[in-house]
N, C-alpha and C positions, 0 to 999 in steps of 0.2 A: 522568397525566404528559403534558406538552405537547411537541410536536415532538421526539419521542424519537429520539436518535441512538445507535447501537451502534458503538463504535470499537474495533478490535483494535490491539494494539501501542501502547496509549495511555500507557505508563509513561514514555516519553521521546521525543525527536526530533519528527518530523512528527506522529506520533499524539497526543502531548501538546498540540501546537499546534492540531491539529484540535479537540480537546476544549475548549481555551481559547476558540477562535474561536466554536464553536457555543454555548458557555455565554454568551459576551458578547452573543449575539443572543437570549438568554432561553430557549434550548432545554435540555431535560433530557437526561440521559446515562446510558448503560451503558458503562463503560469496562472493558476487559479486557486483561490481560497476565500474565506469570508472576510479576512482583514485586509482591506484595500491599502491602508497606509503601509503595512508590512510588505505587501506585494510591490508597491511603488518604490520602496527602499531597496528591495532586492533587484528590481528592474534597473535602477540607477547604478547599483554596484556592478551588475553583470555587463551592462552596456559600456560602462567606463573601463572595466578591466579587460574585457575580451572583444570589444568591438562587434558584438552580435546584436540582433534585433530581438527585443523582448516585448511581448504584448501581455497585458494583464486583463483578467476578467474576474471581478470580485462578485462572488455569489455563494449561496449556501446550497451545496449539493444534496444535503439531507432534506431540504424543503420540497414540498410537492412540486413536481415539474422542474426541479433544479438541473438534473442531467440533460433533459430535453432543451432547456434554455441555453445550456453551455454548447451543446451540439449545434443548435440553430445559430448561436452567435459566431461560432467558428466558421460555419458555412456562409453567414452573412458577410464576413470579412474576406471571403474568398480564399481561405487557407486550407491547404492539404497537409494533414498530420502524418508524419513519417514514423514517429514514435509516440505511443501513448503509455504514460506511467500513471496507473491508478494507485495513488499513494494515500489519499484521504481516508480516514477512518478513526474510530475511537473505541475505547473499552469502558468498563464500569464494574466496580467491585461490590459484592454483597450477595445476599440470598435473592435469587431471581424473583420470588413472590413478594419480597419486601422492597424491591426497587421500583421506581416510578415507571409506569408502563410507557408513558410518552418518551422517556429517555431510551427504554429498551427498543421501542419501535423505530426511533430515530437512528439507533445503532444499526438495525437491519436495513433501513432505508439508505444509509450512507455506505456501510461496509459491503452490502450485497447489491441492492437495487440500483443505486447510482453507478456502481462499478460495472454491472452487467449491461445497463443501458448504454453507457459510454463505449464499452467493448463492442457492443452490437452496432451502434451508430457509426463510430469512428472506424471500427474494423471493417465495416461494409465498404467504406471508401478505400481502405487499404487493399482489399481483395479486388476491387474494380480497377485499381491502378497496378496490381500485380506485385505488391510488396509492402512490407511494414513490420513493425515490432510492437508488441504489447507486453508490458511488465505489470503484473498485478501483485501488490504488496499484501501478502498473507502474514504468516507468523509461524513459529514452531508450535504455537497454540493450535494450528490446524491439524496437528498430528496426534491429538489426544483430547478427551473430554476435559472440561475445565470447571469443576465445582468452585463456586464463588465468583466465577466469570463465565457462567454457563452460556449466555447468549453470545458473548464476544468470541469464545473459542469456537462455537458452532458457526458463526459467520465466517471465520477464517478457514474452517474446514470446507465450507461451501466454495470459497474463493480458490482454494487449492484444487479441489475436484473440478470445478468449472474451467479453470485455466488449462489443465491438462487435456480435458476433452476438446476444448476449443483449439488448442494447438494441433491436435490430431486432425481436426476438420480443416483448418486453414493453412497448414504447412504446405500442402500441394499447390496452394494459390500464392505462395511466396510470403506468407505472413506467419511469424512465429509468436507464440504466447508463452511467457515464463511466469512462474510463481516464485516470489521471493519470500522465504520463510526464515526471518531472522530470530535469534534468541532475544534476550532482554537488551534493549538499547537505551542509552541515556538521552532522553528527550523530555518534552513536556508531558508525554503520554502517562507516566506513572502518577504524576500529580493530578492530571485531569481525570484519570480512572480511579482515583482514591486508593492507590496501591501502596502508598508510603506506609512503612511500618510492617510490611510483609517480607517474607524471605525472598520472594521474587524480586522485589525492588532493591533488596540489599546485595544482590549479585554484583560482581565486578562489571559485567555487561560490556557492550561494544559502543563505539562512538557512531553517531549518525553518519559522519563522513566516511568511515570505513565500510559501513553497511551499504551506503549508496554506491560506492565504487564497486564493491563485489557484486551487488545486484545489477548494476548497469553493464558491467563487463560480461556477466553471465547472460544477460538478455541479448547483448550483441552477438554472443556465440550461439544463441538459440537454445540455451540450456532449459530443460523442462522445469525442474525444481532446484532452487538455489538456497542453500543453507550457509550462513556466513562463517561457521566454525566447523572444522573437521571433527572435533570431539563431539559436538552436538549432533552432527550428521550421523556418526557411528552409533551414538546412544539411541537416537530416535528411530533409526532404520533397522538396527540389528539387536538392540537390547529391549527397549520398551515394548515392542510388539510381542515379545515372548513372555512378558510378565502377566500374572493374573490381572484381569481388568479391575477388580476391586482394589488391588494393590496400587495400580496406576492412579485410580481415582483418589485414594487416600494420600498418595504422594503429592499429587497436584493440589489437593485441598490444603495440605499442610504448608506448601510453599506460598499459598495465597491467604493464609490465616494471619491476622495481625497479632503482633506480640502484645501481651497484656501491659 
């Protein structure tokens, strides 16, 4: 298989668009998500349109041992991953203490634990072969605390910090690690996270296709942190850090408060 990419959360949204973009460049794929039927539909589309080879692995990465199962299955098939895109993740709206703990824990297990285990396991093979690229999908949420999505914002802050440190460790071994920090994107995320009716979900936002292209191209260039809009990048890097912390907290909470 040539230029093989492993993409998690590939059944919809940004993950599906990553798969489409990689296939359009002639790259083979391993796509994984929980929904087997959606994976098979995407497999058929990409193989028909681009004459690439697509393998599917349907599993729940948030389940106990999910990431290890994926790593072991890739190894059992004798596949060497050239590009790892850790895209799978989810959020959830509401006061942290009133949210279901099982859902909060599953968010940590998927957004952090599975991502780190895959980066460790697949990244080790890349280092041994002397090359590879990892793209971890974080969010602009990584760059500030997030009242009413406290756990989600914190998981993305972890992803951004971890990705930068890992890049510094692995770059001398031919492996780059990038953090993709998009703003609001029109996908199933808002509905799944119960964000409809908030100022955040009312934003114009970006398309999954445009974010996937910007993220993929930035990864291929070895960029450390990738933000999909110049205006957002300026705001988050040069304005927000200068504001009083309480002001930032109130601003973010206001964006995530549902209209009456």
